[in-house]
N, C-alpha and C positions, 0 to 999 in steps of 0.2 A: 610859727616860733623865732623865724628870718629876720621879723624888723623891731623882737621884743630885747633888742641888746643896741641901740646905734649908738651908746659911744662906746665898748667893749671894741664894738666893731671898727670906729674911727681908731682906735688905738690901737686894735692891730694891724688895720691896714698901714698907719704915719710909719709904724717898724717894719711892713715891708718894702715901703720907698725908699728907705734908710735902708736898708739890706741891697737893694737892688745898685744902687750907687757902686755896690765894692764891684771889685774889679777880676775877672774871673784868673785863676790859679786853683790850679789841679791840689786837690789836700784829702786823705783816705780817715774817715773817723770808724772809730770803734763801736760797737752795740752795748751801751752796760748790760754788766753782767746780771743772769736771769730774764733777762726779756729771748723773746725770740724777732728775731733778726727776719725780716723782707728778704725772697730769694729778688735778685736783681736782676733783672733783663737785662738792661745794658745801662752802665756808667752814666749817671748826669753827669753835665760840671758844676763845680763849686762858683758861691757866692766868695769868694778869700781876698782879701788882701793881707798883708805883713802876720801870715798866720791866723788870723782873724776869719772867719767862715760864717754864714747864715744859710740855715736851709728853713724851709716853710714844709708842713704838710696842714691837711685838710680831710674832713671825714661828714658825710651828710650818709642819712639812714629812714630808712622808713620800714616800720613794724605794727603789724598786724597779731591779732590776739584773739585768737578762736573761741574766748569767755566771753568778749564783748563786755569786759568791766565796767559799769555805773562808772566811775570815778575815771576813766580815759586812763588807767595808770596801771603796769603793768607792775606784780607784788614780787618784791623780794630780789629784783633786777636795781645794777647799781646804777649803770647811762645811759642805759637803753629803758628807761622806766616808763616813758611817753609812748600811750599807743595811737595806733593808727593816727597817724601824724606825724609827718618832714620835717625834722631837724638837721639842724647844723649839729654834729655832736659836739667838734672842735675842730677849731681854727689854728694852729701853731706857728710859733715863730721862737727858732732858737738862731742864738749868736752867740758864736762859742772860739776858744782859742783852747784847741787841742794841746795836750803835755806830756810826753811820754822817755824823758832825761834828766839826769840830777840837776837842781838849781834852775832850772826852767819855771816861772809863773803862769796860771793860765786862769780861765774863770769859762762862767755857762750862767750863760742868762735864757733861759727858758716862758715864753709868754705862751699861755692858751684863753681863747674865747670861747664861749657855746652857748649853744643848752643844755649839754649832759654830762661831757668830763668835769668843767672849773667848779658847776651847783656841787659835787660832790665830796671832789679830793679839795676845796678851797680849805687850808688851814684856819682852827680858831685864832682870832686874833688878829687877822693880816686880813683876808677877804669875805672871813665866812667870824659873824657876832658871835662874841662870844656867849654872850646872856641869850639871845634868843633865837641863837642857832641856824639862821640864816644867812646865804652864802649867797657871792652876786653870779653874776656870768664872766665874771672875769679872773684867773687867775695866775702867781706864777709860781707854780712846779719844783721849779730850782732856778734859783741863783745864788749862787758859791764859787767864790776864788780858789785855785789851787797853787799846790807849790810842792814841788818834788826834793825832799831832800837828801843829802848828801849821805845817807846812810847807807851800808853796806849795799846792796844795787841798790835801791830808791826806796825812800819811805816815801809815799804820796800823801801831805794831808788837805782834806776839803773840809772848806768852811761855808758856814750859811746855811741857805735851804735844800734840799735833795732830796730827790727819791729814794721810796725803803729799797736796799736789799735783798726784803723780805720777798718769798715766792717766785713761780716759774712768771706768771704774768705781770706784765706791767702799765701803767696809766697808757703811754701806745705814743707811739710817733715817726716817724721818720726815718729812725734810729732801732727801731725795735716796735713793730706793730706786730699784735697780737693774731695768731693765727683764726681765732674765733671775730663773730663781731660784738657779740654778749662777754660780760666779765663772768670768771666761776664765781662761786661761795664764797672759796678764800679769798680771793682777792678781793671781796664784799664785804667777806665778814670779819675773817680769821685775820687778820693781816692790816699793820698803819700802812698809807699810802704815801706819808711823807714825814720827813725830821727836818729838826732845825737844831745844831748844832756842829759837833767834830767828824768829822770822817777818818781814819789813817789805813791805810792800805797796805799791804808789805808784797812783795813774790819773789818769797824764798827760791823757787825754782819754775820752770814752765810747767810742772805739774803742782805745787802747791804756794796757793795766796792767804792770807790769812785779814782779814777787817776788823776792824775794833770803830764803832759808834757810841758816841756820848751825845743827848739831843735832850729838847724840853719834851718830850712825849710823843704816843701819838698822835701828829697831826696838829701840832700846837703849835703855831709860832711866837702865841705870850705863854708862859709858864702859868701852870691853872695851881700850882701845890710848890713848894719846896722841896719837891724831890725832882732827881734827875733819872732820865731813861735812859739803860747802856747795852748793848746790842755787839754781835757777833756773829762772823761764820767764814767756815775753812769752803774753799774752792778748790775741789780734788779733779783733777785732770789726768786720769789714770793713761791715754788712750787720746789722738787728737779726735775720733768721734765719739768720745766718750767725759761728760762732766755730772760728779756728785759736786752738793751746797747742803752744810750742814750748817743751822742756821741758828741762832737766839736770839731773844731781846724781854728786855726784865725793866719794870720799876711802877712806879705807883700811876696811874692815868687818872685818875677819879678826883673830879674839884672840891681841895680844899682840903686833900686828904692825902698826908706823905707815908703813911704805912704800909697799906695795903700793895700787894704787887701785884701786877698782871705778866705772867710770862707766860710765852711760847716759845715752843721747842718744834722747826723743822728739817724735812729732810729734803730735798728735791734734786732730781737727775733727768740730763738726756742723753741719748745715746743715738746715734744715726748710725742706724740699721746697713743701710744700702744708700746708696746717691740719692735713691727717688723716695726711702721710708726714712722717717725720724717721730721717737719714741719718747716721751716724758712723760712723771709723775712726781705728785705734791705732797706727799702728807705731814698732818700735819696736828699738834697740841698744846690746848692752852689752857690756862688756870687763872683763874683770879682771888686773890683769897677776899670773902666776908660782900662779892661783889652779888647774892641772890639776898643776903642779909648777915645780921650778924653772925658766927658760928656756923655759917652757908658758905660753900664757897660756890665760886662758876668755874664750870669744865666745858669746854667745846674740840671736835677732835673731826678731824678729814682727810680724804682721800681723794685724790683725782690722777684718772691717767688720758695724757693724750696722743693723737699719733696725723701724723701728717703724710699724704702721699703724694707725693709729683706725676703724673699722669704725662703730663708733657711739659716741658723747659717753664711754657705761660699757665696750663692748667695744674691745681690741683685739690685735693678733697684729705679737710682735716675734721677730727673725731675730739670730742673731751664728752666722757664719764665721770660725776663726780657726786661725793654723796660728804652732807656737812652733820653733826648732829651736833646739836645746841639742846643740850638736857635741861638747862634753865631759863633758856629764851632772853638772857642775856645782852645776847649777839644779834638777832634776828627779831626778838621782840616776842615772840612763840617759843615756850619747850616742844620742842619737834627736833626729826629729823626730817631732813631735804636732800634727793636724790635730784641731778640733773645729766643730760645725753642732749650733745649738741651736734650740730653736722654743718660742715660751710664748706661749699663749693668757694672756688675763689679763681680770677683768668687773670694774671699780672700783663700789662703791654706799655710800652713806650709812648713816654708822652710829648710829642715837640712841637709846642708854639711857635718853635724857629722857625716851622715848617711855612707859618702866615709873615713872621719879619724876622728876618736873624738877629735882628736887636733882641728877643727874647727869649736868643740860645741861653740863657744863665737860667731859664725858668726851665728847659727838658730837663726832663723827671719822669713819674711811672703815674699809671692811672691804675685803678686797680676797681674792678666788681665783685662784687665777695654778695653771696646769699647766704639765710642761715634760717634749718628748721632745730625748733629746743623745742625739749618734753619736760616743764619739772614736776616733780609729786613733792608729797608730804603729807607724814601718819596725822595732821592735825587738816582739818578745813582753813586754809591761809589763802584762797588765792581767789579773788573775786572772780564769779562768772553771773553775770548782768549782777543786779542787786544782793544777790545769795554769795555764799564762800561754798569753797569747793577743793578738794586736794590735789587736783591735777590743773598745769597749765603749761596751752600748747604754742608758740607763737613762729612768726615766718618773719623773716627782714632780710632789707634790703640794702646794702652797705657800699658805697662811692665813695672811693680814696684819691688824691692826688698826692704827690710831695716831690721835692725837689734837693 
């Protein structure tokens, strides 16, 4: 897999070389809402110049499925679909100018290449062919400009292509990779990945923030009908250790269909119960008009719980339990109820290329080693076992992450 994408690899390498020419200036970045920020062992120096900063992220993995599927694919998995084959999940370069005050202009450019993430998240009409649905191994999940208008405490406007505000899990990267190696069913089948359009965010105070989005649709760079998709979020932070997000999104999402609405409502929460223990949940309800057939709507429901415990400053254990009910089969391809249980041990350490050469100091960052044990079960025979299908699937994985 590593050698199958020379064009995208060259493109990413050129971006890293450009970023490395920036002088080092200290600057903080803020993880996106809904992501699970990584615990930092030490703060790495930033590649910055005149407020423009560059950061990098790379993830490699190997996955083994005890079912030994004949197709060499893990069924109903998102980024970790390749079985028994090492893969570069993603190499990421982010160049951005972060802003936090009225009358400031900024931008974010996020380039990804790899055999896992871009192939799934690529939007229709950009790096995914609109007609045959095939995607390339390179993607721009985000490229947008930002402005904070002097309205009240500051109204932030983002215009372009940006990651979704839905869900607790994120596409991933240096400023908010997930606690688990694999993505859950809600991320894969319940919500969109990206939007192309406008996003407005306003913080009323330290405890309440509102967000509004108007876009071309779910993962559509080019419009597939004459309708628009609207979304909103209320972010509530009652205490410094507790956050709740109430999300909704609605719009016509099928090709050349302007009338049938797809609507998803969601409640997400996180709670830092102790300095070592963090808990989270994601509850979702989805409905789409006439998605099964004329007069028959589709409904999907899901619930996921998360826990992460830091045994030491560098070593942690994360657990995710989830259930996803797709009664009509419009989301997963089969009318079924899925459940998944995932355990992820993680060791995070400082990465110091500067020990080899002082000129590499700007690439000092973090090196993360993770394992994963995941058990999937369905009430239908959907998981391939050799050349047949069964109701269970057990996988193990090793994941290596480097970011600066």
